[in-house]
TIVO-2410 file (N, C-alpha, C; in nm, 3 decimals):
# residues 173
REC num residu      c1      c2      c3 atome chaine
REC   1      M  18.967  18.485  13.844     N      A
REC   1      M  18.888  18.393  13.846    CA      A
REC   1      M  18.744  18.415  13.809     C      A
REC   2      T  18.737  18.327  13.760     N      A
REC   2      T  18.563  18.324  13.711    CA      A
REC   2      T  18.498  18.221  13.809     C      A
REC   3      D  18.344  18.244  13.807     N      A
REC   3      D  18.215  18.156  13.859    CA      A
REC   3      D  18.236  18.028  13.803     C      A
REC   4      K  18.300  17.990  13.685     N      A
REC   4      K  18.294  17.847  13.675    CA      A
REC   4      K  18.372  17.755  13.751     C      A
REC   5      E  18.298  17.631  13.727     N      A
REC   5      E  18.366  17.510  13.780    CA      A
REC   5      E  18.496  17.471  13.739     C      A
REC   6      F  18.559  17.443  13.850     N      A
REC   6      F  18.707  17.368  13.797    CA      A
REC   6      F  18.676  17.262  13.710     C      A
REC   7      K  18.809  17.241  13.579     N      A
REC   7      K  18.768  17.130  13.543    CA      A
REC   7      K  18.919  17.089  13.552     C      A
REC   8      P  18.907  16.936  13.592     N      A
REC   8      P  19.054  16.897  13.589    CA      A
REC   8      P  19.076  16.853  13.477     C      A
REC   9      V  19.223  16.847  13.419     N      A
REC   9      V  19.288  16.804  13.290    CA      A
REC   9      V  19.385  16.671  13.313     C      A
REC  10      N  19.355  16.610  13.250     N      A
REC  10      N  19.452  16.471  13.213    CA      A
REC  10      N  19.591  16.527  13.129     C      A
REC  11      I  19.679  16.485  13.250     N      A
REC  11      I  19.829  16.564  13.204    CA      A
REC  11      I  19.933  16.425  13.210     C      A
REC  12      A  19.988  16.462  13.129     N      A
REC  12      A  20.135  16.357  13.106    CA      A
REC  12      A  20.257  16.437  13.140     C      A
REC  13      V  20.349  16.354  13.211     N      A
REC  13      V  20.467  16.405  13.215    CA      A
REC  13      V  20.574  16.319  13.128     C      A
REC  14      L  20.650  16.383  13.091     N      A
REC  14      L  20.771  16.333  13.004    CA      A
REC  14      L  20.946  16.379  13.074     C      A
REC  15      T  21.004  16.291  13.136     N      A
REC  15      T  21.132  16.356  13.149    CA      A
REC  15      T  21.218  16.309  13.073     C      A
REC  16      V  21.334  16.390  12.986     N      A
REC  16      V  21.391  16.353  12.878    CA      A
REC  16      V  21.526  16.388  12.964     C      A
REC  17      S  21.631  16.265  12.959     N      A
REC  17      S  21.751  16.238  13.000    CA      A
REC  17      S  21.769  16.089  13.023     C      A
REC  18      D  21.948  16.116  12.995     N      A
REC  18      D  22.001  15.982  13.007    CA      A
REC  18      D  22.027  15.952  13.117     C      A
REC  19      S  22.040  15.998  13.236     N      A
REC  19      S  22.078  15.976  13.330    CA      A
REC  19      S  21.976  15.943  13.441     C      A
REC  20      R  21.885  16.024  13.414     N      A
REC  20      R  21.737  16.030  13.553    CA      A
REC  20      R  21.660  15.889  13.556     C      A
REC  21      T  21.626  15.862  13.689     N      A
REC  21      T  21.518  15.733  13.661    CA      A
REC  21      T  21.427  15.818  13.745     C      A
REC  22      L  21.290  15.708  13.772     N      A
REC  22      L  21.184  15.803  13.826    CA      A
REC  22      L  21.219  15.774  13.974     C      A
REC  23      A  21.273  15.739  14.046     N      A
REC  23      A  21.356  15.714  14.188    CA      A
REC  23      A  21.446  15.862  14.252     C      A
REC  24      D  21.511  15.955  14.063     N      A
REC  24      D  21.592  16.070  14.115    CA      A
REC  24      D  21.518  16.164  14.061     C      A
REC  25      D  21.454  16.147  13.963     N      A
REC  25      D  21.359  16.249  13.882    CA      A
REC  25      D  21.309  16.368  13.951     C      A
REC  26      R  21.353  16.481  14.006     N      A
REC  26      R  21.315  16.576  14.077    CA      A
REC  26      R  21.220  16.645  14.003     C      A
REC  27      S  21.245  16.676  13.888     N      A
REC  27      S  21.162  16.759  13.807    CA      A
REC  27      S  21.035  16.697  13.739     C      A
REC  28      G  21.035  16.621  13.749     N      A
REC  28      G  20.927  16.503  13.683    CA      A
REC  28      G  20.875  16.515  13.862     C      A
REC  29      D  20.893  16.480  13.937     N      A
REC  29      D  20.819  16.479  14.077    CA      A
REC  29      D  20.726  16.615  14.097     C      A
REC  30      I  20.835  16.698  14.094     N      A
REC  30      I  20.777  16.889  14.069    CA      A
REC  30      I  20.654  16.871  13.997     C      A
REC  31      L  20.647  16.855  13.870     N      A
REC  31      L  20.549  16.853  13.794    CA      A
REC  31      L  20.410  16.760  13.804     C      A
REC  32      V  20.437  16.666  13.872     N      A
REC  32      V  20.348  16.556  13.926    CA      A
REC  32      V  20.290  16.627  14.038     C      A
REC  33      Q  20.332  16.616  14.113     N      A
REC  33      Q  20.324  16.718  14.254    CA      A
REC  33      Q  20.228  16.839  14.228     C      A
REC  34      R  20.276  16.935  14.143     N      A
REC  34      R  20.201  17.044  14.129    CA      A
REC  34      R  20.077  17.049  14.070     C      A
REC  35      L  20.081  16.965  13.929     N      A
REC  35      L  19.957  16.936  13.862    CA      A
REC  35      L  19.853  16.853  13.978     C      A
REC  36      T  19.917  16.730  14.063     N      A
REC  36      T  19.797  16.689  14.111    CA      A
REC  36      T  19.739  16.797  14.244     C      A
REC  37      E  19.847  16.838  14.287     N      A
REC  37      E  19.775  16.967  14.415    CA      A
REC  37      E  19.687  17.036  14.346     C      A
REC  38      A  19.703  17.091  14.231     N      A
REC  38      A  19.588  17.200  14.158    CA      A
REC  38      A  19.438  17.128  14.137     C      A
REC  39      G  19.466  16.993  14.140     N      A
REC  39      G  19.361  16.945  14.132    CA      A
REC  39      G  19.321  16.849  13.944     C      A
REC  40      H  19.453  16.878  13.927     N      A
REC  40      H  19.437  16.740  13.743    CA      A
REC  40      H  19.455  16.592  13.764     C      A
REC  41      F  19.468  16.540  13.656     N      A
REC  41      F  19.495  16.372  13.671    CA      A
REC  41      F  19.632  16.356  13.590     C      A
REC  42      L  19.705  16.288  13.679     N      A
REC  42      L  19.828  16.227  13.553    CA      A
REC  42      L  19.790  16.093  13.554     C      A
REC  43      A  19.848  16.148  13.348     N      A
REC  43      A  19.737  16.081  13.296    CA      A
REC  43      A  19.849  15.924  13.270     C      A
REC  44      D  20.028  15.981  13.255     N      A
REC  44      D  20.103  15.863  13.230    CA      A
REC  44      D  20.233  15.948  13.261     C      A
REC  45      R  20.349  15.869  13.305     N      A
REC  45      R  20.476  15.929  13.312    CA      A
REC  45      R  20.563  15.868  13.278     C      A
REC  46      A  20.665  15.903  13.209     N      A
REC  46      A  20.784  15.851  13.125    CA      A
REC  46      A  20.917  15.944  13.150     C      A
REC  47      I  21.010  15.826  13.129     N      A
REC  47      I  21.170  15.878  13.109    CA      A
REC  47      I  21.207  15.893  12.978     C      A
REC  48      V  21.244  15.917  12.903     N      A
REC  48      V  21.331  15.892  12.743    CA      A
REC  48      V  21.470  15.946  12.772     C      A
REC  49      T  21.554  15.882  12.669     N      A
REC  49      T  21.704  15.902  12.687    CA      A
REC  49      T  21.628  16.033  12.566     C      A
REC  50      D  21.779  16.135  12.543     N      A
REC  50      D  21.792  16.264  12.519    CA      A
REC  50      D  21.807  16.198  12.359     C      A
REC  51      D  21.694  16.122  12.273     N      A
REC  51      D  21.723  16.085  12.150    CA      A
REC  51      D  21.601  16.127  12.050     C      A
REC  52      E  21.628  16.253  11.966     N      A
REC  52      E  21.516  16.325  11.881    CA      A
REC  52      E  21.402  16.201  11.874     C      A
REC  53      D  21.434  16.092  11.822     N      A
REC  53      D  21.350  15.980  11.745    CA      A
REC  53      D  21.224  15.957  11.880     C      A
REC  54      L  21.307  15.896  12.018     N      A
REC  54      L  21.222  15.842  12.132    CA      A
REC  54      L  21.154  15.928  12.171     C      A
REC  55      I  21.177  16.085  12.165     N      A
REC  55      I  21.109  16.151  12.233    CA      A
REC  55      I  20.995  16.198  12.155     C      A
REC  56      A  20.973  16.229  12.014     N      A
REC  56      A  20.881  16.275  11.914    CA      A
REC  56      A  20.801  16.119  11.931     C      A
REC  57      D  20.892  15.992  11.910     N      A
REC  57      D  20.785  15.873  11.968    CA      A
REC  57      D  20.696  15.897  12.033     C      A
REC  58      K  20.743  15.916  12.154     N      A
REC  58      K  20.664  15.925  12.271    CA      A
REC  58      K  20.529  16.048  12.273     C      A
REC  59      F  20.585  16.155  12.219     N      A
REC  59      F  20.428  16.293  12.223    CA      A
REC  59      F  20.392  16.184  12.126     C      A
REC  60      R  20.406  16.155  12.041     N      A
REC  60      R  20.255  16.088  11.931    CA      A
REC  60      R  20.218  15.988  12.022     C      A
REC  61      E  20.268  15.901  12.090     N      A
REC  61      E  20.189  15.840  12.167    CA      A
REC  61      E  20.084  15.884  12.236     C      A
REC  62      W  20.104  16.022  12.325     N      A
REC  62      W  20.065  16.030  12.376    CA      A
REC  62      W  19.900  16.119  12.299     C      A
REC  63      I  19.983  16.231  12.199     N      A
REC  63      I  19.855  16.286  12.123    CA      A
REC  63      I  19.823  16.232  12.082     C      A
REC  64      D  19.777  16.057  12.040     N      A
REC  64      D  19.729  15.963  11.989    CA      A
REC  64      D  19.606  15.912  12.110     C      A
REC  65      D  19.698  15.946  12.189     N      A
REC  65      D  19.574  15.904  12.364    CA      A
REC  65      D  19.465  15.976  12.375     C      A
REC  66      P  19.341  15.949  12.341     N      A
REC  66      P  19.200  16.070  12.370    CA      A
REC  66      P  19.198  16.044  12.529     C      A
REC  67      G  19.302  15.980  12.635     N      A
REC  67      G  19.274  16.009  12.754    CA      A
REC  67      G  19.422  16.121  12.774     C      A
REC  68      I  19.453  16.173  12.699     N      A
REC  68      I  19.575  16.259  12.751    CA      A
REC  68      I  19.543  16.416  12.636     C      A
REC  69      E  19.509  16.517  12.738     N      A
REC  69      E  19.507  16.636  12.720    CA      A
REC  69      E  19.646  16.730  12.680     C      A
REC  70      V  19.676  16.727  12.789     N      A
REC  70      V  19.829  16.806  12.813    CA      A
REC  70      V  19.988  16.699  12.771     C      A
REC  71      V  20.062  16.793  12.766     N      A
REC  71      V  20.221  16.701  12.766    CA      A
REC  71      V  20.316  16.789  12.821     C      A
REC  72      L  20.318  16.757  13.005     N      A
REC  72      L  20.454  16.862  12.992    CA      A
REC  72      L  20.617  16.779  12.989     C      A
REC  73      S  20.662  16.818  12.940     N      A
REC  73      S  20.830  16.763  12.933    CA      A
REC  73      S  20.940  16.833  13.007     C      A
REC  74      T  20.998  16.758  13.072     N      A
REC  74      T  21.111  16.858  13.111    CA      A
REC  74      T  21.246  16.758  13.108     C      A
REC  75      G  21.331  16.888  13.032     N      A
REC  75      G  21.460  16.833  12.984    CA      A
REC  75      G  21.530  16.851  12.885     C      A
REC  76      G  21.588  16.871  12.819     N      A
REC  76      G  21.667  16.875  12.668    CA      A
REC  76      G  21.614  16.958  12.597     C      A
REC  77      T  21.628  17.064  12.659     N      A
REC  77      T  21.565  17.260  12.604    CA      A
REC  77      T  21.677  17.349  12.621     C      A
REC  78      G  21.824  17.292  12.636     N      A
REC  78      G  21.934  17.353  12.625    CA      A
REC  78      G  22.029  17.363  12.507     C      A
REC  79      V  22.153  17.397  12.506     N      A
REC  79      V  22.200  17.431  12.344    CA      A
REC  79      V  22.310  17.293  12.344     C      A
REC  80      T  22.333  17.269  12.407     N      A
REC  80      T  22.430  17.121  12.394    CA      A
REC  80      T  22.349  17.041  12.301     C      A
REC  81      G  22.469  16.905  12.233     N      A
REC  81      G  22.431  16.873  12.149    CA      A
REC  81      G  22.345  16.720  12.196     C      A
REC  82      R  22.303  16.693  12.281     N      A
REC  82      R  22.224  16.610  12.354    CA      A
REC  82      R  22.086  16.697  12.337     C      A
REC  83      D  22.112  16.819  12.345     N      A
REC  83      D  21.924  16.861  12.409    CA      A
REC  83      D  21.872  16.882  12.284     C      A
REC  84      V  21.804  16.791  12.254     N      A
REC  84      V  21.748  16.811  12.111    CA      A
REC  84      V  21.537  16.801  12.161     C      A
REC  85      T  21.489  16.822  12.221     N      A
REC  85      T  21.365  16.844  12.285    CA      A
REC  85      T  21.277  16.915  12.204     C      A
REC  86      P  21.323  17.038  12.139     N      A
REC  86      P  21.265  17.108  12.052    CA      A
REC  86      P  21.248  17.048  11.936     C      A
REC  87      E  21.375  16.998  11.923     N      A
REC  87      E  21.308  16.948  11.740    CA      A
REC  87      E  21.248  16.830  11.729     C      A
REC  88      A  21.251  16.767  11.870     N      A
REC  88      A  21.162  16.673  11.838    CA      A
REC  88      A  21.000  16.731  11.887     C      A
REC  89      L  21.012  16.829  11.945     N      A
REC  89      L  20.913  16.856  11.950    CA      A
REC  89      L  20.818  16.926  11.844     C      A
REC  90      S  20.934  17.003  11.772     N      A
REC  90      S  20.876  17.093  11.656    CA      A
REC  90      S  20.849  16.988  11.548     C      A
REC  91      A  20.923  16.816  11.543     N      A
REC  91      A  20.847  16.703  11.407    CA      A
REC  91      A  20.717  16.635  11.488     C      A
REC  92      V  20.625  16.743  11.585     N      A
REC  92      V  20.508  16.706  11.592    CA      A
REC  92      V  20.400  16.800  11.643     C      A
REC  93      V  20.436  16.882  11.650     N      A
REC  93      V  20.368  17.052  11.677    CA      A
REC  93      V  20.276  17.053  11.538     C      A
REC  94      E  20.168  17.106  11.506     N      A
REC  94      E  20.060  17.147  11.400    CA      A
REC  94      E  20.076  17.306  11.422     C      A
REC  95      K  20.083  17.372  11.547     N      A
REC  95      K  20.071  17.503  11.596    CA      A
REC  95      K  20.184  17.520  11.642     C      A
REC  96      D  20.276  17.644  11.688     N      A
REC  96      D  20.387  17.682  11.834    CA      A
REC  96      D  20.259  17.781  11.848     C      A
REC  97      I  20.330  17.750  11.995     N      A
REC  97      I  20.290  17.852  12.116    CA      A
REC  97      I  20.384  17.936  12.163     C      A
REC  98      P  20.434  18.016  12.030     N      A
REC  98      P  20.586  18.097  12.077    CA      A
REC  98      P  20.555  18.200  12.195     C      A
REC  99      G  20.419  18.253  12.229     N      A
REC  99      G  20.439  18.295  12.404    CA      A
REC  99      G  20.481  18.232  12.488     C      A
REC 100      F  20.445  18.130  12.488     N      A
REC 100      F  20.497  18.048  12.621    CA      A
REC 100      F  20.633  18.048  12.618     C      A
REC 101      G  20.705  17.988  12.531     N      A
REC 101      G  20.863  18.000  12.540    CA      A
REC 101      G  20.917  18.158  12.597     C      A
REC 102      E  20.859  18.280  12.535     N      A
REC 102      E  20.885  18.418  12.552    CA      A
REC 102      E  20.865  18.414  12.688     C      A
REC 103      M  20.713  18.390  12.744     N      A
REC 103      M  20.674  18.418  12.864    CA      A
REC 103      M  20.773  18.379  12.973     C      A
REC 104      F  20.783  18.199  12.963     N      A
REC 104      F  20.882  18.184  13.041    CA      A
REC 104      F  21.036  18.215  13.044     C      A
REC 105      R  21.072  18.267  12.913     N      A
REC 105      R  21.221  18.300  12.927    CA      A
REC 105      R  21.205  18.477  13.014     C      A
REC 106      W  21.109  18.543  13.036     N      A
REC 106      W  21.122  18.653  13.079    CA      A
REC 106      W  21.074  18.632  13.244     C      A
REC 107      I  21.024  18.538  13.273     N      A
REC 107      I  20.994  18.530  13.439    CA      A
REC 107      I  21.124  18.447  13.452     C      A
REC 108      S  21.188  18.373  13.414     N      A
REC 108      S  21.327  18.298  13.472    CA      A
REC 108      S  21.438  18.468  13.477     C      A
REC 109      Y  21.413  18.554  13.328     N      A
REC 109      Y  21.541  18.662  13.370    CA      A
REC 109      Y  21.515  18.733  13.505     C      A
REC 110      Q  21.436  18.675  13.574     N      A
REC 110      Q  21.360  18.802  13.694    CA      A
REC 110      Q  21.480  18.712  13.770     C      A
REC 111      K  21.486  18.581  13.789     N      A
REC 111      K  21.551  18.503  13.879    CA      A
REC 111      K  21.740  18.481  13.808     C      A
REC 112      I  21.741  18.421  13.680     N      A
REC 112      I  21.836  18.382  13.691    CA      A
REC 112      I  21.959  18.494  13.548     C      A
REC 113      K  21.852  18.594  13.555     N      A
REC 113      K  21.933  18.718  13.475    CA      A
REC 113      K  21.936  18.641  13.307     C      A
REC 114      T  22.083  18.663  13.246     N      A
REC 114      T  22.090  18.667  13.132    CA      A
REC 114      T  22.091  18.517  13.092     C      A
REC 115      S  22.144  18.444  13.169     N      A
REC 115      S  22.163  18.266  13.176    CA      A
REC 115      S  22.021  18.195  13.078     C      A
REC 116      T  21.896  18.277  13.137     N      A
REC 116      T  21.799  18.242  13.052    CA      A
REC 116      T  21.766  18.222  12.892     C      A
REC 117      I  21.865  18.334  12.848     N      A
REC 117      I  21.898  18.271  12.711    CA      A
REC 117      I  21.930  18.122  12.637     C      A
REC 118      Q  21.975  18.059  12.704     N      A
REC 118      Q  22.017  17.929  12.706    CA      A
REC 118      Q  21.917  17.853  12.709     C      A
REC 119      S  21.764  17.871  12.752     N      A
REC 119      S  21.649  17.753  12.713    CA      A
REC 119      S  21.594  17.822  12.602     C      A
REC 120      R  21.521  17.673  12.551     N      A
REC 120      R  21.478  17.715  12.484    CA      A
REC 120      R  21.365  17.611  12.454     C      A
REC 121      A  21.260  17.668  12.566     N      A
REC 121      A  21.099  17.638  12.615    CA      A
REC 121      A  21.021  17.657  12.517     C      A
REC 122      A  20.957  17.541  12.489     N      A
REC 122      A  20.855  17.612  12.373    CA      A
REC 122      A  20.759  17.496  12.414     C      A
REC 123      A  20.684  17.581  12.295     N      A
REC 123      A  20.486  17.491  12.362    CA      A
REC 123      A  20.440  17.457  12.246     C      A
REC 124      G  20.339  17.369  12.184     N      A
REC 124      G  20.261  17.387  12.024    CA      A
REC 124      G  20.108  17.287  12.115     C      A
REC 125      V  20.042  17.280  11.995     N      A
REC 125      V  19.923  17.198  11.966    CA      A
REC 125      V  19.940  17.126  11.825     C      A
REC 126      A  19.897  16.988  11.881     N      A
REC 126      A  19.908  16.858  11.821    CA      A
REC 126      A  19.807  16.807  11.774     C      A
REC 127      G  19.708  16.775  11.712     N      A
REC 127      G  19.565  16.761  11.727    CA      A
REC 127      G  19.528  16.813  11.830     C      A
REC 128      D  19.467  16.746  11.976     N      A
REC 128      D  19.353  16.810  12.059    CA      A
REC 128      D  19.518  16.805  12.149     C      A
REC 129      T  19.611  16.820  12.188     N      A
REC 129      T  19.685  16.792  12.272    CA      A
REC 129      T  19.793  16.890  12.300     C      A
REC 130      Y  19.780  16.964  12.387     N      A
REC 130      Y  19.886  17.067  12.463    CA      A
REC 130      Y  19.982  17.029  12.447     C      A
REC 131      L  20.185  17.102  12.432     N      A
REC 131      L  20.264  17.003  12.434    CA      A
REC 131      L  20.363  17.079  12.509     C      A
REC 132      F  20.433  17.105  12.577     N      A
REC 132      F  20.471  17.167  12.664    CA      A
REC 132      F  20.620  17.159  12.682     C      A
REC 133      A  20.744  17.138  12.629     N      A
REC 133      A  20.840  17.148  12.666    CA      A
REC 133      A  20.961  17.281  12.762     C      A
REC 134      L  20.941  17.202  12.885     N      A
REC 134      L  21.005  17.272  12.960    CA      A
REC 134      L  21.202  17.246  12.999     C      A
REC 135      P  21.264  17.337  13.057     N      A
REC 135      P  21.402  17.290  13.089    CA      A
REC 135      P  21.418  17.184  13.196     C      A
REC 136      G  21.526  17.103  13.207     N      A
REC 136      G  21.520  16.998  13.341    CA      A
REC 136      G  21.522  17.066  13.476     C      A
REC 137      S  21.549  17.189  13.521     N      A
REC 137      S  21.576  17.160  13.651    CA      A
REC 137      S  21.489  17.185  13.735     C      A
REC 138      P  21.497  17.172  13.848     N      A
REC 138      P  21.351  17.202  13.914    CA      A
REC 138      P  21.286  17.284  13.950     C      A
REC 139      G  21.378  17.395  13.918     N      A
REC 139      G  21.318  17.565  13.932    CA      A
REC 139      G  21.304  17.643  13.852     C      A
REC 140      A  21.292  17.553  13.689     N      A
REC 140      A  21.251  17.597  13.574    CA      A
REC 140      A  21.133  17.531  13.589     C      A
REC 141      C  21.132  17.400  13.607     N      A
REC 141      C  20.967  17.344  13.651    CA      A
REC 141      C  20.868  17.441  13.751     C      A
REC 142      K  20.903  17.471  13.844     N      A
REC 142      K  20.820  17.532  13.968    CA      A
REC 142      K  20.821  17.714  13.922     C      A
REC 143      D  20.922  17.759  13.816     N      A
REC 143      D  20.869  17.869  13.757    CA      A
REC 143      D  20.746  17.837  13.639     C      A
REC 144      A  20.750  17.769  13.569     N      A
REC 144      A  20.652  17.705  13.410    CA      A
REC 144      A  20.544  17.705  13.510     C      A
REC 145      W  20.492  17.600  13.600     N      A
REC 145      W  20.372  17.568  13.652    CA      A
REC 145      W  20.342  17.677  13.742     C      A
REC 146      D  20.398  17.768  13.835     N      A
REC 146      D  20.396  17.826  13.923    CA      A
REC 146      D  20.318  17.945  13.907     C      A
REC 147      D  20.399  18.012  13.759     N      A
REC 147      D  20.397  18.126  13.717    CA      A
REC 147      D  20.295  18.145  13.538     C      A
REC 148      I  20.300  18.025  13.482     N      A
REC 148      I  20.211  18.039  13.361    CA      A
REC 148      I  20.126  17.927  13.397     C      A
REC 149      L  20.147  17.799  13.355     N      A
REC 149      L  20.065  17.635  13.378    CA      A
REC 149      L  19.931  17.647  13.449     C      A
REC 150      V  19.954  17.680  13.590     N      A
REC 150      V  19.839  17.660  13.642    CA      A
REC 150      V  19.737  17.760  13.638     C      A
REC 151      F  19.777  17.882  13.592     N      A
REC 151      F  19.655  17.999  13.511    CA      A
REC 151      F  19.620  17.953  13.406     C      A
REC 152      Q  19.678  17.904  13.319     N      A
REC 152      Q  19.649  17.854  13.177    CA      A
REC 152      Q  19.615  17.735  13.176     C      A
REC 153      L  19.634  17.669  13.241     N      A
REC 153      L  19.551  17.500  13.264    CA      A
REC 153      L  19.413  17.523  13.363     C      A
REC 154      D  19.348  17.603  13.394     N      A
REC 154      D  19.259  17.621  13.477    CA      A
REC 154      D  19.124  17.732  13.429     C      A
REC 155      I  19.027  17.632  13.376     N      A
REC 155      I  18.938  17.689  13.306    CA      A
REC 155      I  18.865  17.835  13.372     C      A
REC 156      R  18.907  17.846  13.518     N      A
REC 156      R  18.805  17.957  13.603    CA      A
REC 156      R  18.948  18.088  13.534     C      A
REC 157      H  19.057  18.078  13.476     N      A
REC 157      H  19.121  18.242  13.478    CA      A
REC 157      H  19.117  18.274  13.367     C      A
REC 158      K  19.069  18.431  13.405     N      A
REC 158      K  19.028  18.551  13.321    CA      A
REC 158      K  19.151  18.600  13.291     C      A
REC 159      P  19.142  18.631  13.118     N      A
REC 159      P  19.038  18.668  13.051    CA      A
REC 159      P  19.024  18.535  12.955     C      A
REC 160      C  19.078  18.487  12.992     N      A
REC 160      C  19.130  18.307  12.882    CA      A
REC 160      C  19.227  18.226  12.891     C      A
REC 161      N  19.210  18.110  12.835     N      A
REC 161      N  19.307  18.000  12.904    CA      A
REC 161      N  19.320  17.904  12.818     C      A
REC 162      F  19.397  17.815  12.840     N      A
REC 162      F  19.427  17.713  12.743    CA      A
REC 162      F  19.257  17.593  12.738     C      A
REC 163      V  19.238  17.572  12.864     N      A
REC 163      V  19.117  17.473  12.879    CA      A
REC 163      V  19.000  17.500  12.795     C      A
REC 164      E  18.965  17.645  12.824     N      A
REC 164      E  18.827  17.666  12.742    CA      A
REC 164      E  18.843  17.624  12.612     C      A
REC 165      L  18.949  17.664  12.532     N      A
REC 165      L  19.000  17.685  12.374    CA      A
REC 165      L  18.997  17.470  12.377     C      A
REC 166      M  19.011  17.384  12.454     N      A
REC 166      M  19.032  17.246  12.439    CA      A
REC 166      M  18.943  17.214  12.329     C      A
REC 167      P  18.795  17.234  12.357     N      A
REC 167      P  18.714  17.151  12.290    CA      A
REC 167      P  18.736  17.216  12.096     C      A
REC 168      R  18.785  17.315  12.097     N      A
REC 168      R  18.787  17.376  11.959    CA      A
REC 168      R  18.894  17.347  11.882     C      A
REC 169      L  19.018  17.278  11.963     N      A
REC 169      L  19.151  17.244  11.887    CA      A
REC 169      L  19.149  17.205  11.743     C      A
REC 170      S  19.051  17.095  11.747     N      A
REC 170      S  19.014  17.011  11.595    CA      A
REC 170      S  18.957  17.081  11.479     C      A
REC 171      E  18.914  17.227  11.524     N      A
REC 171      E  18.802  17.270  11.433    CA      A
REC 171      E  18.891  17.288  11.296     C      A
REC 172      G  18.826  17.260  11.201     N      A
REC 172      G  18.892  17.280  11.044    CA      A
REC 172      G  18.946  17.150  11.000     C      A
REC 173      R  18.926  17.048  11.058     N      A
REC 173      R  19.017  16.932  11.060    CA      A
REC 173      R  18.920  16.862  10.973     C      A
***
């Protein structure tokens, strides 16, 4: 950590599910709890069904919203027919962040061994917005936040972090 002052980030949480509601969305609740406890702001929260167009539309809506800097989605990253979040993410992302998925699977491997290969966790940048697609399990959301995002979304984290790059995301456009 550094002597910089903490900078809260505006984060939206998207749950992708055909069956969850706000009343039983444990993974979304975990992300909201973690991000607010870390000092960030919940900018918006939504649940959409496992429909690639609906997911991409929600990503686009939040990318276009200047009040949202980061989107955390949970669900739809597996390999079944209804798992289409990575495809929706690909439809909107301008720059992939492959290291996120790689690191997530490495962390996950420590806990669930080879079952982690079923995860298509992914991340990227679109406009001035970071987008992260996390698996739908509460444990996966905890792992992603506790072991990656809490650090990368903290401007005090050294040697570098996503927050310090935010002002430069639109360079060259």
